[in-house]
N, C-alpha and C positions, 0 to 999 in steps of 0.2 A: 504494499499500500504506499509506503513512504517514498519509494523510488518514483512512484507516479506523481507525487505532489510536486516534485521539482519540474517535471515535464508540463503538467497541467497548469500550475499556478506560478511558475517561475520563482519558487521558493528555493533559496540556495541549499545545495546538498549538505553543506556544513551544518546548517541549522536543523535539517531533517535528521541527520545522524544523531544529534543530541537528544531527540525526543523518541527515537525508535524503542528505547528501553521502556518508556512509559507504556506504549501500546502492548509490548510483550507481557508486562505484568498485568495490565488490564485484561488482556486476552485470557490469561490464566484464570482470573476471577470469574469472567463471564462463561467460560467453557468448562466449568467443573462438571456440568451435566453431559458434556460431550455434544456431538451433533446427531440429531435424530435421523433415522434411516428414511423416514417418510414424513413430510409435512403437508398440511392440508390448507388449501385456500378456498374459503367459503365465499360464494359469489352468486349473482343473479344469472339468468339466462343470457343477458347482454354481456356480462363478464366472461361467461363460458365461451360465447361465440368469439370474443376477442382473442382468447387464449388458443382455442382449437382451430377455428376457421381462419383467423387472421395470423395465427402463429406469432402472437406478440404477448409479452408480459408487461403489465403496466405498474409503475411505481408512482405514488402520489407525493407531492410536496408536503413536507411535514407540517408547515404552517396552515395548510388548507384541509387537513384531515379533521374528522369529527372530534377527536380528542387532542387537538393541536396544543392545548395548554400543557401537555406532558413535556414539550420541549422546554418551556419556561421552567417546568418542575426540575429538570436537570440543571438548569442554571441556578435555581434556588439552592440546590444541594451544594454546588460549588461555592456559591456566595456564603453559605453558612460556615463552610470549612475555612474559607479565606478570612472571614470576619473573626473567627476564633483565633486565627494565627496572626492577625494584624496587631502587633504590639508597637510601642513607640520606636523600637529598633527596626521593625520590618515594614512599617507603614509606607515608607517611600522606597522600599527596596526593589528597584527594578521591575521585574516581571510581575510581582504580586500587585503592585500599584497599577500596572498597565491592564492586567486581567480584571482587577476589581472595578476599574473605571467602565468596563464594558458589561459586567454581569450584575452589578449592584441593582437592586429592584427598580430604583427610580430611573435607571439608565438602560435597563435591558431592552433589547430590540432584536427580533429575528433578522433584521437587516445586517447585524454584526456577524452573523454566521453564514457559512457558505451554504449554497442551495442544496439541501438534503432531500432526497426522494426515498420513500420507504415502500417496500413490498412486504405485505403482512401475511403470515402463515401461523398455523398452530399445530401442536402435536395431537390435538384432540380429534378423534374420528367419530363422526355421527353424533355431534354434541348439540343439545337443545339450545343452549345459550348462543352458540355460533350460528345456528340456523336463524334464530330470532334477530341477531344483530347484523349479520352480514349476508345471509341467504335470502333476504327479503321476506322472512317469515314463512312463506309457502312458495313452492315452485323453484327453489334455488338448487344449487349444485355445490358439491365439495370435491375439489380436484386434489388428488393425492400425488404429490411430486416426489420423485427419486431425488433426495437431497444432494447426494454426491454429484449427480449429473446437473442438477440445478446450479450448483456452485461453479461448475465448469463454464456455464454461460457467462458468468461475471469475471472469469479469469482475465487478468490484465486490465481490469477496470478498478477505479477508486471506490472500494466498497468494503463493508464489514458485515459479517453475518453472525448472529448469536441469538440465544434465548434472551428474552427481556427479563430484567431484574425487578422483582416486586418487593422483596424483603427489605424493610428499612435499614436493618443492620448491614446487609450486604451493600445496599446503596451507599451508606455512609462510608463503608470500607472502600468502595469503588471510588467515591469522590476524594477521600483522604489520600489514597494512593496517588491519584492523578495530581493533586495539588502538591503533596510532599515531593514527589519525583520531579515535578516542574520546578519547584524552588531549588532542589538539590542540583539538578542538571544545569539550570540557568546560572546559579552562582558559581558552579564549578568552572564554567567556561567564560564567565564574565571578565576574569582577569586578562584573558587573551585579547579581549576586545576593549580594553581600558581606553577611554577617550573616544570611543565610537558612539556618538549620540543616537544613532539609529538602530543600535543593536537590539534594544528592547522591543521596538516595533517590529523588526524583521523576525525576531524569535517568536513574538506573539502570533504573527501570521502563520508560522509553521504549527504552533501550538493550537490555534483555533481550528485549523484544518482537521487535526486529530479530534478535538473536542466536539466539532460539528458532527463527526461520524459517531461518536460515542454517546452523546447526549440523548439521542432517540432510543437508547437501549435501556432506559429506566422509565417506569410508569408508576402511577399512584397504586398503592397496595390494594385498593378496592378492585382493581382489574385482575387480581391474581388468578381468578377462575379461567381466564382466557388462555393461559399458558402459551403466550405468543412467542413466535420465533420470527425474527426479522432479517431482511437484507436491507442495509442502509447504503445508498448509492449517491455519489457526487459526480454529476456529468463532467466530461472533460471540457466541453464548450457549450455556449448557449444554443448552438444549432440543434442540440438534442432536445430542447424544450418543446413541448406541445401544450396546447391550451384548450380547455373545455369551458364552454359557456354554461353558467348556472343561474339560478334565480337571484342570487345575492352577490356573486363574484365571478371573476375569471379564474379558473383553477388550473395551475400548471401541473404537468405530469411528464414523465418520460416513458418510452417504450423500448423494450429490448427484444430483439428477434430470437425466437426459440424454435426448437424442433419438438413439437408435442409428442411425437412417437417415441422419442428416447427419454423424455422427462416424465410423462404421466404414467403412473403405475395403476391407478384406479380412479373412477369417478363415482361418487355417491349421488344418487338422485334424491333430492330433498323432499321433505314432507309436503303433502298437498293433495287436493282432490284429483289432480292431473298427473300424478307421479308415474302411472303406468304408460301414459301417452308420452311423457317426457323421456322415459327410458327407450321407447321405440324410436323417438326422434333422435335421441343421442346415439343410438346404435347406427342409425342411417348416417348421421354426421361423421362418426368415426370411420364408417365404411367408406364414405366419400373421400376422406383425407387419408385413407390407407393405414389407419391406426387399428391394429388388431391385437396388440399385446396387453392392453390395459383391461382391468377388471371393472365391470359395471354392476353396481348393486343399488337396491332401493333402500332408503333410510328406514330404520325400524322405529323411529320416533312417530308417535301419533300425529296426524296431519294438522290438527288445530293448535298450532304453536304461536300464532300471531296474537 
């Protein structure tokens, strides 16, 4: 991931080398559960068509998602840790002051972060709450992806994949590690750049690229039941942006081309009065696209879930 930052955002490799250890430690915290073999994406018939018929996987801009406040929640965690560490000796100590100026509550803005796009999945198969929240209540679908092959789609791209953290204790550990290592690494290299007035700002640019990827991987504990697994993606150029009109805003998103035949392990037809017809239509769609390896099952959840 860090090698890509130099190419995509012109961040000097010297600064990137200093923060690679941060991500290594954070990655260990996030991946204590490992990577699931199969992840499920609950969606409507429109979403299903986009993935299977158009062979594209969509990731939404974090600021325009239904629970977008979670991004600010990550900043609040960092702000709490930094506030605890800001003593008279450290208040104006380089990187801490720079970071604090951006994430303190009265100054926080999503504009300070790189454009993050999120593709959301879960480990839960045929789950009532997922059908309600993301499958349209009735008539939805749950697409089971082969996780290893899914990650290959994003190889060479600036992204990060992990289970979401819900446990407040883990979240605090996560934020504290990030800040502690930030202070340690920054101060360790500060002497080399003595007299360089722009060092803090350049280092912050590298740091915020990492923080932008990691912030969407924490959520309010109330969402624990979702057991979400996410791919967080930062596009290389604005040319990747697409836009969708909605009633209240223009919603940015990105699309990644996929091969549904190698990625999809199974599709669950969601609850609803038309589930048998939906299964017939899905069989026809998969046959048209030449996809014969995936399993199709009808949800066992009673159909009145809305």
